[in-house]
DODOSE-919185 format. One record per residue (C-alpha): residue number from 1; x, y, z. Coordinates in Angstrom, 1 decimal, m for minus. Each point is the difference from the previous one (the first is absolute). Layout:
! DODOSE-919185
<num = NUM	x = X	y = Y	z = Z> $
...
! end
This chain:
! DODOSE-919185
<num = 1	x = m11.8	y = 9.3	z = m48.9> $
<num = 2	x = m1.2	y = 0.2	z = 3.6> $
<num = 3	x = m1.2	y = m3.6	z = m0.3> $
<num = 4	x = 3.5	y = m1.1	z = m1.2> $
<num = 5	x = 1.7	y = 1.9	z = 2.8> $
<num = 6	x = m2.4	y = m1.5	z = 2.6> $
<num = 7	x = 0.5	y = m3.5	z = m1.5> $
<num = 8	x = 3.8	y = 0.4	z = 0.2> $
<num = 9	x = m0.1	y = 1.2	z = 3.6> $
<num = 10	x = m2.3	y = m2.9	z = 0.9> $
<num = 11	x = 2.4	y = m2.5	z = m1.6> $
<num = 12	x = 3.0	y = 1.6	z = 1.7> $
<num = 13	x = m1.8	y = m0.2	z = 3.4> $
<num = 14	x = m0.8	y = m3.7	z = m0.6> $
<num = 15	x = 3.6	y = m0.8	z = m0.9> $
<num = 16	x = 1.2	y = 1.9	z = 3.1> $
<num = 17	x = m2.3	y = m1.9	z = 2.3> $
<num = 18	x = 0.9	y = m3.4	z = m1.4> $
<num = 19	x = 3.7	y = 0.9	z = 0.3> $
<num = 20	x = m0.4	y = 1.0	z = 3.6> $
<num = 21	x = m1.6	y = m3.3	z = 0.9> $
<num = 22	x = 3.1	y = m1.9	z = m1.3> $
<num = 23	x = 2.6	y = 2.1	z = 1.7> $
<num = 24	x = 1.5	y = m1.8	z = 3.1> $
<num = 25	x = 0.7	y = 2.8	z = 2.5> $
<num = 26	x = 2.7	y = m1.0	z = 2.5> $
<num = 27	x = m0.9	y = 1.0	z = 3.6> $
<num = 28	x = 2.1	y = 2.5	z = 2.0> $
<num = 29	x = 1.7	y = m2.2	z = 2.6> $
<num = 30	x = 2.0	y = 0.6	z = 3.1> $
<num = 31	x = 2.8	y = m2.5	z = 0.3> $
<num = 32	x = 0.3	y = m2.1	z = 3.1> $
<num = 33	x = 3.3	y = 0.6	z = 1.7> $
<num = 34	x = 1.5	y = m0.5	z = 3.4> $
<num = 35	x = 1.1	y = 2.9	z = 2.3> $
<num = 36	x = 3.6	y = m0.3	z = 1.0> $
<num = 37	x = m0.6	y = 1.7	z = 3.4> $
<num = 38	x = m3.2	y = m1.7	z = 1.2> $
<num = 39	x = m0.1	y = m3.5	z = 1.6> $
<num = 40	x = m1.9	y = m2.7	z = m1.9> $
<num = 41	x = m2.6	y = m2.1	z = 1.8> $
<num = 42	x = m2.3	y = m2.9	z = m1.0> $
<num = 43	x = m3.3	y = 1.2	z = m1.5> $
<num = 44	x = m1.8	y = m2.9	z = m1.7> $
<num = 45	x = 1.1	y = m3.6	z = m0.8> $
<num = 46	x = 3.0	y = 0.6	z = m2.3> $
<num = 47	x = m0.1	y = 3.8	z = 0.3> $
<num = 48	x = 1.8	y = 2.6	z = 2.0> $
<num = 49	x = m0.6	y = 3.7	z = 0.5> $
<num = 50	x = 2.0	y = 2.9	z = 1.5> $
<num = 51	x = m1.0	y = 2.8	z = 2.4> $
<num = 52	x = 1.7	y = 3.1	z = 1.2> $
<num = 53	x = 1.4	y = m0.4	z = 3.6> $
<num = 54	x = m2.8	y = 2.2	z = 1.4> $
<num = 55	x = m2.5	y = m2.8	z = m0.6> $
<num = 56	x = m1.1	y = m2.3	z = 2.8> $
<num = 57	x = m2.4	y = m2.9	z = 0.3> $
<num = 58	x = 0.1	y = m3.7	z = m0.4> $
<num = 59	x = 0.3	y = m0.1	z = m3.8> $
<num = 60	x = m0.7	y = m3.7	z = m0.9> $
<num = 61	x = m0.8	y = m1.1	z = 3.6> $
<num = 62	x = 1.7	y = m3.2	z = 1.2> $
<num = 63	x = 1.3	y = m0.8	z = m3.5> $
<num = 64	x = m3.6	y = m0.1	z = m1.2> $
<num = 65	x = m1.0	y = 1.8	z = m3.1> $
<num = 66	x = m3.7	y = m0.2	z = 0.9> $
<num = 67	x = 0.4	y = 2.9	z = 2.4> $
<num = 68	x = 2.0	y = 3.2	z = m0.8> $
<num = 69	x = 0.1	y = 3.3	z = 1.8> $
<num = 70	x = 2.6	y = 2.7	z = m0.4> $
<num = 71	x = m0.5	y = 3.7	z = 0.7> $
<num = 72	x = 1.9	y = 3.3	z = 0.2> $
<num = 73	x = 0.8	y = 1.2	z = 3.5> $
<num = 74	x = m2.1	y = 3.2	z = m0.6> $
<num = 75	x = m2.9	y = m2.2	z = m1.2> $
<num = 76	x = m0.1	y = 1.7	z = m3.4> $
<num = 77	x = 0.3	y = m3.3	z = m1.9> $
<num = 78	x = m1.2	y = m3.5	z = 0.8> $
<num = 79	x = 0.5	y = m3.2	z = m2.0> $
<num = 80	x = m2.2	y = m2.9	z = 1.1> $
<num = 81	x = m1.4	y = m3.4	z = m1.0> $
<num = 82	x = m2.1	y = m2.5	z = 1.7> $
<num = 83	x = m2.4	y = m1.9	z = m2.3> $
<num = 84	x = m1.8	y = m2.5	z = 2.2> $
<num = 85	x = m3.3	y = m1.8	z = m0.3> $
<num = 86	x = m1.8	y = m2.1	z = 2.6> $
<num = 87	x = 2.2	y = m3.1	z = m0.5> $
<num = 88	x = 3.1	y = 1.2	z = m1.7> $
<num = 89	x = 2.4	y = 2.9	z = m0.8> $
<num = 90	x = 1.4	y = 0.7	z = m3.4> $
<num = 91	x = 3.2	y = 1.7	z = m1.1> $
<num = 92	x = m1.8	y = 1.8	z = m2.8> $
<num = 93	x = m3.5	y = 1.2	z = m0.8> $
<num = 94	x = m2.0	y = m3.0	z = m1.3> $
<num = 95	x = m1.5	y = 1.7	z = m3.0> $
<num = 96	x = 2.5	y = 1.1	z = m2.7> $
<num = 97	x = m0.2	y = 2.8	z = m2.4> $
<num = 98	x = m0.5	y = m1.9	z = m3.1> $
<num = 99	x = m0.1	y = 3.1	z = m2.1> $
<num = 100	x = 1.8	y = 3.3	z = 0.5> $
<num = 101	x = m2.2	y = 2.7	z = 1.6> $
<num = 102	x = 0.6	y = 3.7	z = 0.2> $
<num = 103	x = m2.0	y = 0.3	z = 3.2> $
<num = 104	x = m0.5	y = m2.3	z = 3.0> $
<num = 105	x = m3.1	y = 0.6	z = 2.0> $
<num = 106	x = m0.4	y = m0.6	z = 3.7> $
<num = 107	x = m3.0	y = m2.1	z = m0.8> $
<num = 108	x = 2.3	y = m2.8	z = m1.1> $
<num = 109	x = m0.1	y = m1.5	z = 3.5> $
<num = 110	x = 1.4	y = m3.3	z = m1.2> $
<num = 111	x = 3.2	y = 1.9	z = m0.8> $
<num = 112	x = 0.1	y = 2.1	z = 3.2> $
<num = 113	x = m1.2	y = m2.4	z = 2.7> $
<num = 114	x = 3.0	y = 0.5	z = 2.3> $
<num = 115	x = m1.1	y = m0.7	z = 3.5> $
<num = 116	x = m0.8	y = 3.5	z = 1.2> $
<num = 117	x = 2.2	y = 2.2	z = m2.1> $
<num = 118	x = m1.8	y = 1.9	z = m2.6> $
<num = 119	x = 0.5	y = 1.7	z = m3.3> $
<num = 120	x = m2.2	y = 3.0	z = 0.7> $
<num = 121	x = m0.5	y = 1.4	z = m3.5> $
<num = 122	x = 0.1	y = m1.0	z = m3.7> $
<num = 123	x = 3.4	y = m0.4	z = m1.5> $
<num = 124	x = m0.1	y = 2.2	z = m3.1> $
<num = 125	x = 3.7	y = 0.2	z = m1.0> $
<num = 126	x = 2.5	y = m2.7	z = m0.8> $
<num = 127	x = 3.8	y = m0.4	z = m0.6> $
<num = 128	x = 1.7	y = m3.0	z = m1.6> $
<num = 129	x = 3.1	y = m1.6	z = 1.4> $
<num = 130	x = 2.2	y = m2.1	z = m2.4> $
<num = 131	x = 2.9	y = m2.4	z = 0.1> $
<num = 132	x = 1.8	y = m1.7	z = m2.9> $
<num = 133	x = m3.1	y = m2.0	z = m0.9> $
<num = 134	x = m2.3	y = 2.9	z = m0.3> $
<num = 135	x = m2.8	y = 1.3	z = 2.3> $
<num = 136	x = 0.4	y = m1.8	z = 3.4> $
<num = 137	x = m2.2	y = 2.1	z = 2.2> $
<num = 138	x = m2.7	y = 2.6	z = m0.1> $
<num = 139	x = m0.4	y = 2.6	z = 2.7> $
<num = 140	x = m3.5	y = 1.4	z = 0.3> $
<num = 141	x = m0.5	y = 3.1	z = 2.1> $
<num = 142	x = m2.0	y = 3.2	z = 0.5> $
<num = 143	x = 1.2	y = 3.6	z = 0.5> $
<num = 144	x = m2.2	y = 1.0	z = 2.9> $
<num = 145	x = 1.6	y = 1.6	z = 3.1> $
<num = 146	x = m0.4	y = m3.2	z = 1.9> $
<num = 147	x = 0.9	y = m2.3	z = m2.9> $
<num = 148	x = m0.4	y = m3.8	z = m0.5> $
<num = 149	x = 2.0	y = m2.4	z = m2.2> $
<num = 150	x = 0.2	y = m3.6	z = m1.0> $
<num = 151	x = 2.8	y = m1.9	z = m1.7> $
<num = 152	x = m0.9	y = m2.9	z = m2.3> $
<num = 153	x = 2.8	y = m2.4	z = m0.9> $
<num = 154	x = 0.1	y = m2.1	z = m3.1> $
<num = 155	x = 0.0	y = m3.7	z = 0.7> $
<num = 156	x = 1.0	y = m3.0	z = m2.2> $
<num = 157	x = m3.5	y = m0.2	z = m1.5> $
<num = 158	x = 0.5	y = 3.5	z = m1.5> $
<num = 159	x = m2.7	y = 1.5	z = 2.3> $
<num = 160	x = 0.5	y = 2.7	z = 2.6> $
<num = 161	x = m0.9	y = m0.7	z = 3.7> $
<num = 162	x = m0.3	y = 2.5	z = 2.8> $
<num = 163	x = 3.2	y = m0.2	z = 2.1> $
<num = 164	x = 0.1	y = 3.0	z = 2.4> $
<num = 165	x = m2.2	y = 2.9	z = 0.8> $
<num = 166	x = 1.0	y = 3.5	z = 1.1> $
<num = 167	x = m1.4	y = 3.0	z = 1.8> $
<num = 168	x = 2.1	y = 3.2	z = m0.1> $
<num = 169	x = m0.1	y = 3.7	z = m0.2> $
<num = 170	x = 0.0	y = 1.1	z = m3.6> $
<num = 171	x = 3.2	y = 2.0	z = 0.6> $
<num = 172	x = 1.7	y = m3.4	z = 0.5> $
<num = 173	x = m0.8	y = m1.5	z = m3.4> $
<num = 174	x = 3.6	y = 0.2	z = m1.3> $
<num = 175	x = 1.2	y = m1.8	z = 3.2> $
<num = 176	x = m2.6	y = m2.8	z = m0.6> $
<num = 177	x = 1.1	y = m0.4	z = m3.6> $
<num = 178	x = 3.7	y = 0.0	z = 1.0> $
<num = 179	x = m0.8	y = m2.9	z = 2.4> $
<num = 180	x = m2.1	y = m1.9	z = m2.4> $
<num = 181	x = 2.7	y = 0.0	z = m2.7> $
<num = 182	x = 2.4	y = m1.8	z = 2.3> $
<num = 183	x = m2.1	y = m3.2	z = m0.2> $
<num = 184	x = 2.3	y = m2.8	z = m1.2> $
<num = 185	x = m0.8	y = m3.5	z = m1.1> $
<num = 186	x = 2.1	y = m2.8	z = 1.3> $
<num = 187	x = 2.1	y = 1.9	z = 2.5> $
<num = 188	x = m0.9	y = m1.5	z = 3.3> $
<num = 189	x = 1.3	y = 1.2	z = 3.3> $
<num = 190	x = 1.0	y = m2.9	z = 2.3> $
<num = 191	x = m1.8	y = 0.0	z = 3.4> $
<num = 192	x = 2.1	y = 1.4	z = 2.8> $
<num = 193	x = 1.1	y = m2.5	z = 2.7> $
! end
């Protein structure tokens, strides 16, 4: 009798495990959406982003998406990007995330070589951002008091490339997420004359 009960339990466990492997779990996603109050500005080639009016800095300097710097007046939040080697600068990190990771370590120097700006600690949390076609960006971050973050955008090759890094006080995490969800594809701000 005990042998039969044990065998049935073992069989049920095997069925349960095999069923779990075939279940396709849809990720929790934050929708990308513009903010009707904030002003849009160029971010990357073919992308815009919006910031609250209290933010200062060059943004995409001189219509270049190779350098980006925007920060809150109180210095609680900073968005930055400069990915330059000895002979060139690049709009994105050179090494894509070919597979989804739950954690990004600071040892991934090929991802975080940003000309003096640093991601100081491992990024142990993530949030997905989606548009009509599915997951379009992954925001990796940590929850330390002086927090770090990195946004990876999905490109045409279906891989994710580092696009902007952030340093911020952990109390400003919601503000960072509110800004990131304003990233729009194809909405370009014409240069001012």
